[in-house]
C-alpha positions as CSV (number, residue, x, y, z in Angstrom):
1,M,209.6,56.4,202.2
2,N,212.0,57.9,204.7
3,Q,214.5,60.7,204.1
4,L,217.5,58.4,203.8
5,T,215.8,56.2,201.2
6,K,214.9,59.3,199.1
7,I,218.5,60.5,199.2
8,D,219.8,57.1,198.2
9,L,217.4,57.0,195.3
10,L,218.4,60.5,194.3
11,N,222.0,59.3,194.3
12,T,221.2,56.4,192.1
13,F,219.5,58.8,189.7
14,L,222.5,61.2,189.8
15,I,225.0,58.3,189.1
16,V,222.9,57.2,186.1
17,V,222.4,60.8,184.8
18,S,226.1,61.8,185.3
19,L,227.2,58.7,183.4
20,A,224.6,59.3,180.6
21,I,225.7,62.9,180.0
22,A,229.4,62.0,180.3
23,C,228.9,59.4,177.5
24,I,227.3,62.1,175.3
25,L,229.4,65.1,176.2
26,P,232.6,63.7,177.8
27,F,234.8,66.8,177.5
28,E,232.1,69.4,177.6
29,L,230.6,68.0,180.8
30,F,233.9,68.0,182.5
31,V,234.7,71.6,181.5
32,I,231.3,72.9,182.6
33,A,231.1,70.9,185.9
34,Y,234.7,71.9,186.9
35,A,234.0,75.6,186.3
36,V,230.4,75.8,187.6
37,L,229.9,73.1,190.2
38,G,233.5,72.9,191.3
39,P,233.9,76.3,193.0
40,L,230.6,76.0,194.9
41,H,231.6,72.6,196.1
42,Y,235.0,73.9,197.3
43,I,233.5,76.8,199.2
44,T,230.7,75.0,200.9
45,E,232.8,72.0,201.8
46,I,235.6,74.1,203.3
47,N,232.9,76.0,205.3
48,W,231.4,72.8,206.6
49,I,234.7,71.2,207.5
50,R,235.7,74.4,209.2
51,D,232.5,74.2,211.3
52,R,233.4,70.6,212.2
53,G,236.9,71.6,213.5
54,Y,238.5,70.1,210.4
55,F,237.8,66.7,212.0
56,L,240.9,67.0,214.1
57,N,242.0,69.0,217.2
58,N,244.9,71.0,216.0
59,K,245.0,74.7,215.5
60,Y,247.9,74.6,213.1
61,W,246.2,72.5,210.4
62,I,244.3,75.3,208.7
63,Y,247.5,77.4,208.4
64,I,249.4,74.4,207.0
65,I,246.8,73.7,204.3
66,V,246.4,77.4,203.3
67,V,250.2,77.8,203.0
68,F,250.6,74.5,201.1
69,S,247.8,75.4,198.7
70,I,249.2,78.8,197.9
71,V,252.7,77.5,197.3
72,I,251.4,74.7,195.0
73,A,249.2,77.1,193.1
74,L,251.8,79.9,192.6
75,P,253.6,78.3,189.6
76,L,250.3,78.1,187.6
77,L,249.4,81.6,188.5
78,F,252.8,83.0,187.5
79,K,252.7,81.2,184.2
80,L,249.8,83.3,183.0
81,D,250.4,85.6,180.1
82,A,250.5,88.6,182.4
83,F,253.8,87.3,183.8
84,K,255.2,85.8,180.6
85,N,257.7,88.6,179.8
86,I,258.8,89.4,183.4
87,E,262.3,88.0,183.9
88,H,262.7,88.5,187.7
89,N,264.6,85.9,189.5
90,V,261.8,85.2,192.0
91,I,259.2,84.8,189.3
92,L,261.5,82.6,187.3
93,F,262.1,80.4,190.4
94,I,258.4,80.1,191.0
95,Q,257.7,79.3,187.3
96,N,260.6,76.8,186.8
97,E,262.0,75.5,190.1
98,L,259.1,75.5,192.6
99,P,257.0,72.9,190.7
100,Q,259.5,70.2,191.5
101,Y,258.7,70.6,195.2
102,T,254.9,70.8,195.1
103,N,254.3,67.0,195.1
104,A,256.2,66.8,198.4
105,L,253.7,69.3,199.9
106,I,250.7,67.2,198.8
107,F,252.4,64.1,200.3
108,L,253.2,66.0,203.5
109,A,249.7,67.3,203.8
110,L,248.4,63.7,203.9
111,I,251.1,62.6,206.4
112,I,250.4,65.6,208.7
113,A,246.7,65.0,208.6
114,Y,247.4,61.4,209.7
115,A,249.7,62.5,212.5
116,F,247.4,65.2,213.8
117,L,244.4,62.8,213.6
118,F,245.7,59.6,215.1
119,I,248.9,60.5,217.1
120,K,248.5,62.0,220.5
121,Q,252.0,62.8,221.8
122,T,253.7,65.9,220.2
123,I,257.1,64.2,220.0
124,H,255.6,61.3,218.0
125,I,253.8,63.8,215.7
126,I,257.1,65.6,215.0
127,G,258.8,62.2,214.4
128,I,256.2,61.1,211.8
129,I,256.3,64.5,210.0
130,T,260.1,64.4,210.0
131,L,260.0,60.9,208.5
132,G,257.5,62.1,205.9
133,V,259.9,64.9,204.9
134,I,262.7,62.4,204.5
135,V,260.5,60.0,202.4
136,A,259.4,63.0,200.2
137,I,263.0,63.9,199.6
138,L,264.0,60.4,198.7
139,L,261.1,59.8,196.4
140,N,261.0,63.2,194.8
141,N,262.4,62.0,191.5
142,T,260.5,58.7,191.5
143,N,258.0,58.4,188.6
144,S,255.5,56.3,190.6
145,Y,255.5,58.7,193.5
146,N,255.0,61.8,191.3
147,L,252.3,60.0,189.4
148,Y,250.2,58.8,192.3
149,I,250.8,61.8,194.6
150,G,251.1,64.6,192.1
151,I,248.6,63.6,189.5
152,F,246.2,61.0,190.8
153,L,245.8,61.9,194.5
154,P,244.3,65.4,194.1
155,T,242.3,64.4,191.0
156,I,240.8,61.0,190.3
157,I,241.6,59.5,193.7
158,H,239.9,62.4,195.4
159,V,236.9,62.6,193.2
160,Y,236.3,58.9,192.6
161,L,238.0,56.7,195.2
162,F,237.4,58.9,198.2
163,T,233.8,59.6,197.2
164,L,233.3,55.8,197.0
165,L,234.9,55.3,200.4
166,F,232.8,58.1,201.9
167,M,229.7,56.5,200.6
168,W,230.8,53.1,201.8
169,Y,231.7,54.5,205.3
170,G,228.3,56.3,205.5
171,N,226.4,53.1,204.7
172,T,228.2,51.2,207.4
173,K,226.2,53.3,209.8
174,V,222.8,53.4,208.1
175,K,223.0,50.1,206.2
176,T,220.3,50.7,203.5
177,S,220.0,48.3,200.6
178,I,219.8,51.1,198.1
179,G,222.9,52.7,199.7
180,W,224.9,49.5,199.2
181,F,223.5,49.3,195.6
182,N,224.9,52.7,194.9
183,V,228.3,51.7,196.3
184,I,228.4,48.7,194.0
185,L,227.1,50.7,191.1
186,L,229.9,53.2,191.6
187,V,232.5,50.4,191.7
188,A,231.0,49.1,188.4
189,I,231.1,52.4,186.5
190,P,234.7,51.9,185.1
191,F,233.8,48.4,183.9
192,I,230.5,49.6,182.4
193,I,232.4,52.3,180.5
194,S,235.0,49.9,179.3
195,W,232.2,47.6,177.8
196,L,230.5,50.5,176.0
197,N,230.3,50.1,172.2
198,L,231.2,53.7,171.1
199,N,231.5,55.2,167.6
200,N,233.9,58.1,167.5
201,I,232.2,59.4,164.4
202,S,229.3,60.4,166.5
203,Y,231.4,62.8,168.5
204,H,232.3,66.4,167.6
205,F,234.3,68.6,170.0
206,S,234.5,72.3,169.4
207,D,237.9,74.0,169.1
208,E,237.1,76.0,172.2
209,V,236.5,72.9,174.3
210,K,239.6,71.2,172.9
211,G,241.6,74.3,173.6
212,I,240.5,74.4,177.2
213,I,241.5,70.8,177.7
214,T,244.9,71.1,176.1
215,D,245.8,74.7,177.2
216,N,245.1,73.8,180.9
217,R,246.8,70.4,180.6
218,F,243.7,68.5,181.7
219,H,244.7,65.8,179.1
220,V,247.7,64.9,181.2
221,L,245.4,63.0,183.6
222,N,243.9,61.1,180.6
223,V,247.3,60.1,179.3
224,N,248.6,58.9,182.6
225,L,245.4,56.9,183.3
226,S,245.7,55.3,179.9
227,K,249.3,54.4,180.6
228,L,248.5,53.1,184.1
229,L,245.8,50.8,182.6
230,G,248.2,49.5,179.9
231,L,246.1,51.0,177.2
232,S,248.8,53.2,175.7
233,D,252.4,54.1,176.1
234,G,251.5,57.4,177.6
235,T,253.1,59.5,174.9
236,K,250.1,60.7,172.9
237,F,246.5,61.9,173.3
238,F,243.9,62.2,170.6
239,F,240.4,63.6,171.2
240,Y,238.7,61.1,168.9
241,E,240.5,57.9,169.9
242,I,238.0,55.5,171.5
243,I,240.3,54.8,174.4
244,D,240.8,58.5,175.1
245,I,237.0,59.1,174.9
246,K,236.2,56.3,177.3
247,I,238.8,57.6,179.8
248,Q,237.4,61.1,179.5
249,I,233.9,59.7,180.1
250,F,235.1,58.2,183.3
251,I,236.8,61.5,184.4
252,A,233.8,63.6,183.5
253,F,231.5,61.2,185.4
254,A,233.8,61.1,188.4
255,Y,234.1,64.8,188.8
256,T,230.4,65.5,188.1
257,Y,229.1,62.9,190.4
258,H,231.6,63.9,193.1
259,Y,230.1,67.4,193.1
260,L,226.5,66.3,192.8
261,N,226.9,63.7,195.6
262,W,228.1,66.5,197.9
263,F,225.0,68.6,197.2
264,S,222.7,65.7,197.5
265,K,223.9,65.0,201.0
266,T,222.8,68.4,202.3
267,T,220.2,67.1,204.8
268,V,222.3,64.1,205.8
269,I,225.5,65.8,206.9
270,G,223.8,69.2,207.4
271,W,226.5,71.3,205.9
272,H,223.9,74.1,205.3
273,K,222.7,74.3,208.9
274,K,225.3,76.9,210.1
275,L,225.1,79.0,207.0
276,T,224.1,82.5,208.2
277,Q,222.6,84.9,205.8
278,K,225.8,86.9,205.7
279,R,228.0,83.8,205.0
280,S,225.5,82.5,202.4
281,L,225.7,85.8,200.5
282,L,229.5,85.7,200.7
283,I,229.6,82.2,199.3
284,L,227.1,83.1,196.5
285,L,229.2,86.2,195.6
286,I,232.5,84.2,195.5
287,W,230.8,81.5,193.4
288,L,229.4,84.0,190.9
289,I,232.7,85.8,190.6
290,S,234.4,82.4,190.0
291,I,232.1,81.5,187.2
292,A,232.5,85.0,185.7
293,I,236.3,84.6,185.7
294,Y,236.1,81.1,184.1
295,L,233.8,82.6,181.4
296,Y,236.3,85.5,180.8
297,D,239.3,83.2,180.6
298,Y,239.3,79.5,181.7
299,K,243.1,79.5,182.3
300,V,242.9,82.5,184.6
301,G,239.9,80.9,186.4
302,L,241.8,77.7,186.9
303,A,244.9,79.5,188.2
304,L,243.0,81.7,190.6
305,L,240.7,79.0,191.9
306,L,243.4,76.4,192.3
307,V,244.1,77.6,195.9
308,L,240.5,76.8,196.9
309,S,240.5,73.6,195.0
310,L,243.7,72.4,196.8
311,M,242.4,73.7,200.2
312,H,239.2,71.6,199.9
313,V,241.3,68.5,198.9
314,F,243.7,68.9,201.9
315,A,240.9,69.8,204.3
316,E,239.1,66.6,203.4
317,F,242.2,64.4,204.1
318,P,241.3,63.8,207.8
319,L,237.7,62.8,206.8
320,N,239.2,60.5,204.1
321,L,241.4,58.9,206.8
322,I,238.4,58.6,209.2
323,S,236.4,56.9,206.4
324,I,239.1,54.4,205.7
325,K,239.5,53.6,209.4
326,G,235.8,53.2,209.8
327,I,235.5,50.8,206.8
328,F,238.3,48.6,208.1
329,K,236.8,48.6,211.6
330,S,233.4,47.7,210.1
331,V,234.9,44.8,208.0
332,F,237.0,43.6,211.0
333,N,234.1,43.6,213.4
334,N,231.8,41.9,210.9
335,G,234.4,39.2,210.4
336,K,234.3,38.3,214.1
């Protein structure tokens, strides 16, 4: 059995295990995976993408994603209790006014990644980015735009759809039967969850877990997914409603497998190869501090780690676009 086959089998196992645990502990698994696996994933992936030149040849990209990430994360940071009673105009602006512009930055990060990756002439790059700014302004108050760009793109699209596309793109190169099975299995997961016969009486969620979900507004993703699928009117959320449990199972699975898939591909993409001892110790230190902050106060951990989370989402945009292009190219060539 070769190395690729072993990794494919490992991913089959990870998909099944992630789904099984998500079915048993839907909210708990998400809370733990997000706080423990999430930060290590952010740091190691950013480090790998950095070593790969961010998959595009433009020195401004790193500065753009750092600035965008900080600006988007600032409102959450300044809404912490430490700033609650400070009525300074700048802080009030960050808390109340800045959030209405943050979705535009997510959209522009995607547009800029596309321009830097596929467009050669500077004047054309400027033109596309300018057009992106205009579109962002025009769509700023549009519900669908804010839903897909502001809520779904950095969350479920990133952890589920882009993971699926990355697996699909990878398998267009190696073409293993188990690899294709994993792609199909990942596509089937939402349907499998929808067919599950669940009994809400068997679930009991602690007040601590429920507090983390609601205090950090994680449930907003559940509510909007439910509304998108036509399963609710998007106005309410209840921990013990079967629909809400099933949606949370999918979210917990998607996030957990997204992280585990990254770590399982260590030998394939070689993200560990350029890790010096000094850099490894730094990553370990940041990871341990991150977990400690989450243990101290989950809300503080989320606010402080949001910059890294957004940076890894933005840094991955060029790779996402390359994957999509590669898939289309593979399908088109096979169709000839």
